[in-house]
C-alpha positions in Angstrom: 0.1 0.0 0.0 1.2 3.5 -0.2 3.0 5.7 2.5 2.5 9.0 3.2 5.7 9.7 1.0 4.1 8.5 -1.8 1.1 10.4 -2.1 0.7 13.3 -4.1 -0.7 15.9 -1.4 -1.8 16.2 2.0 -5.5 15.7 0.9 -4.4 12.1 -0.4 -2.8 11.4 3.0 -5.9 12.4 4.9 -8.1 10.3 2.5 -5.8 7.2 2.8 -5.9 7.8 6.7 -9.8 8.0 6.6 -9.8 4.6 5.1 -10.9 1.8 7.3 -8.7 -1.3 7.6 -12.0 -3.3 5.8 -11.5 -0.8 2.8 -7.8 -1.2 2.5 -7.9 -5.0 2.6 -10.4 -4.2 -0.5 -8.0 -2.3 -2.2 -5.1 -4.6 -1.6 -7.5 -7.8 -2.7 -8.4 -6.0 -6.1 -4.6 -5.2 -6.8 -3.8 -8.6 -6.0 -6.5 -10.0 -8.4 -5.8 -7.7 -11.4 -1.8 -8.1 -11.0 -0.1 -10.8 -13.0 2.7 -11.3 -10.9 2.5 -11.6 -6.4 2.5 -8.2 -4.8 3.7 -7.5 -1.7 2.3 -9.3 1.5 0.4 -6.7 3.6 1.8 -7.9 6.7 0.3 -5.3 8.9 -2.8 -4.5 7.4 -3.5 -8.4 7.6 -2.7 -8.8 11.6 -5.1 -6.0 12.0 -8.1 -7.1 10.2 -7.4 -10.8 12.0 -7.7 -9.2 15.3 -10.8 -7.3 14.0 -12.3 -10.5 12.9 -11.8 -11.9 16.4 -13.4 -8.9 18.1 -16.0 -9.0 15.8 -16.9 -12.9 16.2 -16.6 -12.4 20.2 -19.2 -9.2 19.7 -21.9 -11.3 18.0 -21.5 -14.0 20.3 -22.2 -12.1 23.2 -25.1 -9.8 21.5 -26.6 -13.3 20.6 -26.2 -15.0 24.1 -27.8 -11.4 25.7 -30.8 -11.8 23.2 -30.0 -8.5 21.5 -32.0 -7.3 18.6 -32.0 -10.1 16.2 -31.8 -7.4 13.4 -28.5 -5.8 15.0 -27.1 -9.4 15.5 -27.7 -10.0 11.8 -26.1 -6.5 10.6 -22.9 -7.1 12.9 -22.7 -11.2 11.2 -23.2 -9.4 7.6 -20.3 -7.1 8.4 -18.2 -9.9 9.5 -18.9 -12.6 7.0 -17.8 -9.5 4.4 -14.2 -9.1 6.1 -13.7 -12.8 6.1 -14.7 -13.2 2.4 -12.1 -10.6 1.4 -9.4 -12.0 3.8 -9.9 -15.6 2.6 -9.9 -14.4 -1.0 -7.0 -12.2 -0.8 -5.2 -15.1 0.7 -6.3 -17.7 -1.9 -5.5 -15.4 -4.6 -2.0 -15.4 -3.2 -1.6 -19.1 -3.0 -2.8 -19.6 -6.5 -0.1 -17.2 -7.7 2.5 -19.4 -5.5 1.3 -22.8 -6.6 1.3 -21.5 -10.6 4.7 -19.8 -10.5 6.4 -21.6 -7.3 9.7 -22.1 -9.2 9.9 -19.2 -10.5 9.0 -17.1 -7.2 11.4 -19.5 -5.2 14.3 -18.6 -7.6 13.9 -14.7 -7.6 15.2 -13.3 -4.4 12.7 -9.9 -4.9 9.9 -11.9 -5.3 10.6 -13.9 -2.2 10.6 -10.9 -0.1 7.1 -10.2 -1.0 5.6 -13.2 0.6 4.7 -13.7 4.4 6.6 -16.3 6.9 3.8 -18.6 6.2 4.1 -18.4 2.4 8.0 -18.8 2.3 7.7 -22.1 4.2 4.7 -23.3 1.8 6.4 -22.8 -1.4 9.7 -24.4 0.0 7.8 -26.9 1.0 5.9 -27.2 -2.3 9.0 -26.8 -4.5 11.0 -29.5 -2.7 8.0 -32.2 -2.8 7.2 -31.5 -6.3 11.0 -31.7 -7.4 11.4 -34.8 -5.6 8.1 -36.4 -7.1 8.9 -35.7 -10.5 12.4 -37.0 -10.4 11.4 -40.4 -9.1 8.5 -40.6 -11.1 9.3 -39.4 -14.4 12.6 -37.5 -15.0 14.9 -40.6 -13.7 13.5 -42.5 -16.4 14.5 -40.0 -19.2 18.0 -39.6 -20.9 20.0 -37.5 -18.8 19.8 -34.4 -21.1 16.3 -34.5 -20.3 16.0 -34.8 -16.4 16.3 -31.5 -15.6 12.7 -29.9 -14.1 13.9 -26.4 -15.0 14.9 -26.9 -18.7 13.7 -29.0 -21.7 17.3 -29.8 -22.1 20.2 -29.3 -20.1 22.1 -28.2 -23.4 19.7 -25.0 -23.1 20.7 -22.5 -20.5 17.0 -21.0 -20.4 14.6 -22.1 -17.7 12.1 -22.6 -20.4 10.3 -25.3 -18.2 9.4 -23.0 -15.4 6.2 -20.9 -15.5 6.4 -17.1 -15.2 3.8 -14.1 -14.9 3.2 -12.7 -18.0 3.8 -9.2 -17.2 2.8 -8.2 -21.0 -0.7 -8.5 -20.2 -3.1 -5.6 -20.1 -4.6 -4.2 -17.2 -7.1 -1.5 -16.2 -6.0 1.0 -13.9 -6.3 4.8 -12.8 -4.2 7.0 -10.5 -5.5 9.7 -8.4 -2.9 12.3 -9.6 -0.7 13.0 -12.6 2.2 10.4 -13.7 4.3 11.3 -16.5 7.0 9.7 -18.5 5.9 6.4 -18.5 7.3 4.3 -21.4 4.5 2.1 -22.8 7.2 -0.1 -25.2 10.8 -0.5 -25.4 12.9 -2.3 -27.4 14.9 -3.9 -24.8 15.6 -6.8 -26.5 16.8 -5.1 -29.7 14.4 -6.7 -32.3 14.8 -5.5 -35.4 11.6 -3.7 -37.4 11.8 -5.7 -40.7 14.3 -3.3 -42.5 17.1 -4.6 -40.5 17.3 -1.8 -37.8 16.1 -1.4 -34.7 12.4 -0.7 -33.5 12.5 3.1 -32.1 11.3 3.8 -29.0 7.5 5.2 -28.6 7.3 8.5 -27.2 6.7 8.4 -23.2 3.0 8.4 -21.9 1.2 10.8 -19.5 -1.6 9.6 -17.0 -4.0 11.9 -15.8 -6.0 11.6 -12.9 -9.0 9.9 -12.1 -9.0 8.3 -15.8 -9.2 4.6 -16.5 -6.5 3.4 -18.8 -5.9 0.0 -20.5 -2.2 -0.6 -20.8 0.5 -3.2 -20.0 1.1 -4.1 -16.7 5.0 -4.3 -17.1 4.7 -0.2 -18.2 3.0 1.1 -14.9 4.8 -2.1 -12.8 6.6 0.4 -10.8 3.8 2.7 -9.7 1.7 -0.2 -8.8 4.5 -1.2 -6.2 4.7 2.2 -4.9 1.2 2.8 -4.5 0.6 5.2 -7.3 -1.8 3.2 -9.4 -5.0 1.3 -8.6 -5.5 -1.8 -10.7 -9.3 -2.5 -11.5 
């Protein structure tokens, strides 16, 4: 989530501070759901939300035993159910990404730092167990050059058997303040344009506040990580 130093004005900071933890969780859930790669785990927010869920559960139980107005109890229960759904869905989405890209995440130090303590334990066990299973059941029966779990052939240096998130995926996003000098396309790979020369870089892109944009995720990746762009 964004910190005070990331925000464009005092009004933005005050607006963030006025949001409840449930609203912050909903925002983190939406970001995680829309992003193709796993994002930073919101440890402090999740800890507070879990504490609030426990408090709400105790409140509902106390109201029920005390014979409170059923409508009041129902409203508290609805609020509790909504918060639990958001928390479970947020954690489930992250687990799905970990399962899908486990070897890529495990081999990338930056991505590993984004995981919670429990997620790190989970991905470590998954990688070890899956690799052991594949080696015993399949890979050991193949010729040596095809026994790698990461490469189609050991002759190839590229880890072409490891699933990776598609950062070229198009996403819908919006920012609360002006952002400039965004490079939508680049020629980092030095690919020719058909005439033998390299493709020219496109002119930088600008984003206006409160306007929806449909762009490639990798072009705004750093702004998402800094909390300057919201995904939808």
